[in-house]
N, C-alpha and C positions, 0 to 999 in steps of 0.2 A: 368450271368444274374442277374437281380434285384430280390430282395425278394418279394414274393407275400403273401397276407393275407390268412388266412385259408379259407375264403369264396371264394376267387379267386382260390385257389387250388381245392376246391370242383367243381367249374365250369370247370376248366381245366380237371380234372379227368372225369367229366361227358361227356365232348366233346370227350375225348379219348376213353372212354368205348363205347359211342354211335357209333363212327366211326368203332371201332373194331367189334361191333355186327352187324351193318347194312351195313357198307361199305360207308356210306356218313355222313356228319355232321348233328347235330341236328338244328332245328329251335329254335328261342327264346322261343316259346311256349313249345317245347319239354324240354328245360332246366328248365323252370318254373315248369313243371309237375314233372320232375325227382327230383328236389331239393326243391319243395314246395314254390317257390317264388309266391307272390300274383300278381305281375305285371311284364309284359315283360320289363318294364323300369329297374327293379332290375337286370334282366339278362343282359340287354344292358349296364348298368353301369359297371358291372364286366367284360364284354367282352371288353369294350373300355379300361379299366385299363390293362387287359392282353395284348391287342394289343400294348398299349403305352410302356409296359415293354418288349415287344419283344417275348412273348410266343406264340401268335397266329397272323394270318393275317385275315382280314375281307374284303371280296369282296363286294363292293357296288352293289345294284341292284339284288342280288341273295338271295333268302330266306334261303338257306343253305350255304351261302358263307363264312364259317368259316373253317380255316385250322390251324393245329398245326405246328408251325415252328420247324423243327427237330433239336434239340440240341443233336448231336451225342455223346457228352460226358456225357449226363445225364442218359443214359440207359446202358443195359448190353452189352454182347459180340456182335461184329459186324460181318457182312459177306458181300461179294461182290455179287451184283445182276446185271444182264444185264438190260439195258434200251433199249426197243424196240421202234424204230421210226416208220415211215410210212412203213407198210408191203408191199413188192413188190407183185404184182399179181402172184398167183400160187406158191409163196414161203412159206415154213414153217415159222411160226412166229418167231421161235428162230434160224432161219438160220443166218449165220454170216453176210450176207449183210444187215440184218435188225437191227443189234445191233449197236446203236450209241456210247455207252460207258458202263462202269460199275460204280456203286456207292456203297459206304459202307452204310449199314443200320443196326442198332441194330436188332438182331434176336427177341428181346422181344418187339419191337416197336408196332407190331400188335398182336392181340390176336391169330390169326390163322397163320400157316406157309404159306409162299407164294413162288413163283418161279421166278418171274421177274417183272419189272416195264414196263408198257406200256405208252408211251407219248401220251397224248390226242390231237387230232386234231379236231378243230371246237367247236361249242357251243351247240350241240344238247342235252347235259346233264347238262346245266348250272343251272337249277332249282333244281337239285339234289346236287348242290355245286361242280360240276365237271367242271372246266374251261379249256380253251385251254392251252396246255403246262403243265398241271398237270401231275403227275406221278401216275398212278393207280397201286397198288400192286395186282398182279394177281396170284391166286391159280389155277394151272392146274387141271381141273376136268370137268367131264361131268355130275356130280351129282348136278343139279341146280333145284331150285324151282321157282314158280311164284313169281315175285317181286324182285328176285336177279338181280343185275347188272352184265351182262355177256359180255364176249368177244366172239362174234359170227362171223363165216365166212360163207358168203352166196356166193356160187360159189367161186370167187377169191377175194371177197371184205371182209375186216375185219371191224367190227363196234362194238361200245360199247353202249348197250341199256338195258332197263329193259326187263326181260324175262317174257312172258305170254303165256303159252300153252293153247289154247282155246279148242282144240280137238286133236284126234289122227292124224288128217291131217293138222291142222293149228296151227302155232306159230306166235304170234305177238311180234315184237321187238319195244318197246315203248320208244320214246324220253322223255326227261324232259325239253322240250322247245316247246311252242305252235307254234313256227315258223317252226317246223319240223313235218313231217308226220310219222305215225306208219308204220313200214315195215311189211307187211303181207307175211308170207312164207308158201307156199303150199308144204307140205312135200312130196307129190306125184310127184311134178314137179320140185321143187327147191332143190338144194343141200345145206343143212344147217349142220354145225358142231359147237358145243360149245367147245371153246378152254379153257375156264376157267371163273372164276368169280372174281369180285372186292371184296377185303376184307379191303380196305382202300386206302388212297392216301397221297401223299406228294405234297406240293406246295413250290417250291424253289423261294425265293425272292432275 
């Protein structure tokens, strides 16, 4: 890859750290706040330079549409992780019939350990920078907090949404796209299981 300037490296590090901490990319305003830039135009200039040099991809029309292009030779030891496609109704997520393939990913690429990649279907999370066919790195856990991006199973359907527990009886699974409605889950009536949470994503170009 081409050489980048120290300022561009700061922006690249900022994006990676933000993804690792929150599970989704920063906005231009987030980058300005983190790095002390006075104008979003400064962030945009560095982002376009990083895109031109092949370090990131920028999705037009999405406020968080920034993804780091994974250069597998730039990081530490690698491991194989399954890529889960469309989950069959009633089938465990990691069942053999749901695994499309396995890919190598450096263990150090994300701040937190994870267990598999889930291939995104649809655009319900596009304003969180998660686009169709992105690969979400999923950590298997039921320990989630409001605001986490979770992989939830409602009856036999698997979905990716923001988690928001409103009360002991009500959980709302919120999209990041105004064209989609919030899924309201009545825990006394509906069967909800949290299969994990997103700790980052890959976008293969």
